[in-house]
C-alpha positions as CSV (number, residue, x, y, z in Angstrom):
1,X,18.5,13.4,-2.1
2,X,16.2,12.7,-5.0
3,X,15.3,9.6,-6.9
4,X,16.6,8.9,-10.4
5,X,15.5,10.5,-13.6
6,X,11.8,10.5,-14.3
7,X,9.0,12.9,-15.2
8,X,9.4,14.7,-11.9
9,X,11.5,14.5,-8.7
10,X,10.7,12.5,-5.6
11,X,12.8,13.0,-2.5
12,X,13.7,10.3,-0.1
13,X,11.7,12.1,2.5
14,X,8.7,12.0,0.2
15,X,9.2,8.3,-0.4
16,X,9.3,7.8,3.3
17,X,6.0,9.6,3.7
18,X,4.5,7.3,1.0
19,X,5.9,4.2,2.6
20,X,4.6,5.2,6.0
21,X,1.1,5.7,4.6
22,X,1.1,2.2,3.0
23,X,2.7,0.4,5.9
24,X,0.3,1.8,8.4
25,X,-2.5,0.1,6.5
26,X,-0.6,-3.1,6.0
27,X,0.3,-3.2,9.7
28,X,-3.5,-3.2,10.6
29,X,-4.2,-6.3,8.5
30,X,-1.0,-8.2,9.1
31,X,-2.6,-10.3,11.9
32,X,-5.1,-11.6,9.4
33,X,-2.4,-13.2,7.4
34,X,-0.6,-14.5,10.4
35,X,-3.8,-16.1,11.7
36,X,-4.5,-17.6,8.3
37,X,-1.0,-18.9,7.6
38,X,0.8,-19.2,11.0
39,X,4.5,-19.6,10.7
40,X,5.0,-17.8,7.3
41,X,7.2,-14.9,8.1
42,X,7.3,-13.2,4.7
43,X,4.6,-10.6,5.1
44,X,5.9,-9.6,8.5
45,X,9.4,-9.3,7.0
46,X,8.0,-7.0,4.3
47,X,6.2,-4.8,6.9
48,X,9.5,-4.7,9.0
49,X,11.5,-3.8,5.9
50,X,9.1,-1.0,5.1
51,X,9.3,0.4,8.7
52,X,13.1,0.3,8.5
53,X,13.0,2.5,5.4
54,X,10.4,4.8,7.0
55,X,12.5,5.2,10.1
56,X,15.5,6.5,8.1
57,X,17.4,3.4,6.8
58,X,18.5,3.5,3.2
59,X,16.3,1.7,0.8
60,X,18.1,-1.4,-0.2
61,X,17.6,-4.8,-1.7
62,X,15.9,-5.7,1.6
63,X,12.7,-3.9,0.6
64,X,12.7,-5.3,-2.9
65,X,13.2,-8.9,-1.8
66,X,10.8,-8.6,1.1
67,X,8.1,-7.2,-1.2
68,X,8.5,-10.0,-3.7
69,X,8.5,-12.6,-0.9
70,X,5.3,-11.2,0.5
71,X,3.7,-11.2,-2.9
72,X,4.7,-14.8,-3.3
73,X,3.0,-15.5,0.1
74,X,-0.1,-13.8,-1.3
75,X,-0.2,-16.1,-4.3
76,X,0.1,-19.2,-2.0
77,X,-2.6,-18.0,0.5
78,X,-5.6,-20.2,1.1
79,X,-8.2,-17.5,1.1
80,X,-8.8,-14.0,-0.4
81,X,-8.7,-12.2,2.9
82,X,-5.3,-13.8,3.7
83,X,-4.0,-13.1,0.2
84,X,-5.0,-9.4,0.4
85,X,-3.3,-9.0,3.8
86,X,-0.1,-10.4,2.4
87,X,-0.4,-8.2,-0.7
88,X,-0.8,-5.1,1.4
89,X,2.4,-6.1,3.3
90,X,4.3,-6.6,0.0
91,X,3.0,-3.2,-1.3
92,X,4.3,-1.6,1.9
93,X,7.9,-2.7,1.2
94,X,7.6,-2.0,-2.5
95,X,6.5,1.6,-1.9
96,X,10.1,2.5,-1.1
97,X,10.7,2.1,-4.8
98,X,7.9,4.3,-6.2
99,X,9.1,5.6,-9.5
100,X,8.8,9.3,-10.5
101,X,7.1,8.4,-13.8
102,X,3.7,9.9,-14.6
103,X,1.9,6.6,-15.2
104,X,-1.3,5.5,-13.6
105,X,0.2,2.2,-12.7
106,X,2.5,3.9,-10.3
107,X,-0.5,5.1,-8.3
108,X,-0.9,1.5,-7.2
109,X,2.3,1.8,-5.2
110,X,0.6,4.5,-3.1
111,X,-3.0,3.3,-2.9
112,X,-3.2,-0.5,-3.5
113,X,-2.0,-1.4,0.0
114,X,-4.7,0.7,1.7
115,X,-7.3,-0.6,-0.8
116,X,-6.3,-4.2,0.0
117,X,-6.6,-3.5,3.7
118,X,-10.0,-1.9,3.2
119,X,-11.1,-5.0,1.3
120,X,-9.8,-7.2,4.1
121,X,-11.9,-5.2,6.6
122,X,-15.0,-5.6,4.4
123,X,-14.5,-9.4,4.0
124,X,-14.0,-9.8,7.8
125,X,-17.3,-8.0,8.3
126,X,-19.3,-10.3,6.1
127,X,-18.4,-8.5,2.8
128,X,-19.9,-5.3,4.1
129,X,-19.0,-2.4,1.7
130,X,-19.8,0.2,4.4
131,X,-16.9,-1.2,6.4
132,X,-14.5,-0.7,3.5
133,X,-15.8,2.8,3.0
134,X,-15.1,3.6,6.6
135,X,-11.6,2.2,6.4
136,X,-11.0,4.4,3.4
137,X,-12.3,7.5,5.3
138,X,-9.8,6.7,8.0
139,X,-7.0,6.2,5.5
140,X,-8.0,9.5,3.9
141,X,-7.8,11.4,7.2
142,X,-4.3,10.1,8.0
143,X,-3.0,11.2,4.6
144,X,-0.5,14.0,5.0
145,X,-0.3,17.0,2.7
146,X,3.0,15.6,1.5
147,X,1.4,12.3,0.5
148,X,-1.5,14.1,-1.3
149,X,1.1,16.3,-3.1
150,X,3.0,13.3,-4.3
151,X,-0.2,11.6,-5.4
152,X,-1.2,14.7,-7.4
153,X,1.9,14.3,-9.5
154,X,0.5,11.1,-11.0
155,X,-2.5,10.5,-13.2
156,X,-5.7,9.1,-11.7
157,X,-5.6,5.6,-10.4
158,X,-6.3,3.0,-13.1
159,X,-9.9,1.8,-13.3
160,X,-10.5,-1.9,-12.9
161,X,-13.3,-4.3,-12.5
162,X,-12.5,-5.8,-9.1
163,X,-13.5,-4.5,-5.7
164,X,-9.9,-3.6,-4.8
165,X,-9.6,-1.5,-7.9
166,X,-12.8,0.2,-7.1
167,X,-11.6,0.9,-3.5
168,X,-8.3,2.3,-4.9
169,X,-10.1,4.6,-7.3
170,X,-12.4,5.8,-4.5
171,X,-9.5,6.6,-2.2
172,X,-7.7,8.3,-5.1
173,X,-10.7,10.6,-5.7
174,X,-11.1,11.3,-2.0
175,X,-7.5,12.3,-1.6
176,X,-7.4,14.5,-4.7
177,X,-10.6,16.2,-3.6
178,X,-9.0,17.1,-0.3
179,X,-6.2,19.1,-2.0
């Protein structure tokens, strides 16, 4: 089964590979959110919704709603590190709805979650950029050939001024170079 009309095709299996990649990073930093905002279930629900899709369930309203809820939790978070952990969770659930449209903004659905998780790692290590780079190296090593092929169908990640945008561009370049 393929996704709807676009500039190219994406199969459900390919979308599951993308969602797995994003949710693995989100899973690593989910405890940061839960420590920072105990009792808010929204990011965990987004991670759980992403895993349901990854593990073979149909993508449904569950992933969309959970993604939006986790992003709302990010907006309400009391600190950057907590906000980024929630955003990574929201991105994990949203990745099930990556569109087959050759726009740089779509790359965020693949790489922003891991970039947010890398920034969380940096911040927890006293804002050490070497920690973020190591996190990205690990994320790069766990990228499958299918994920790299899907990424290659899109333009380069958009450039931005913030650290997360820089991390996303760095990961994008690393993955494309490994083709």
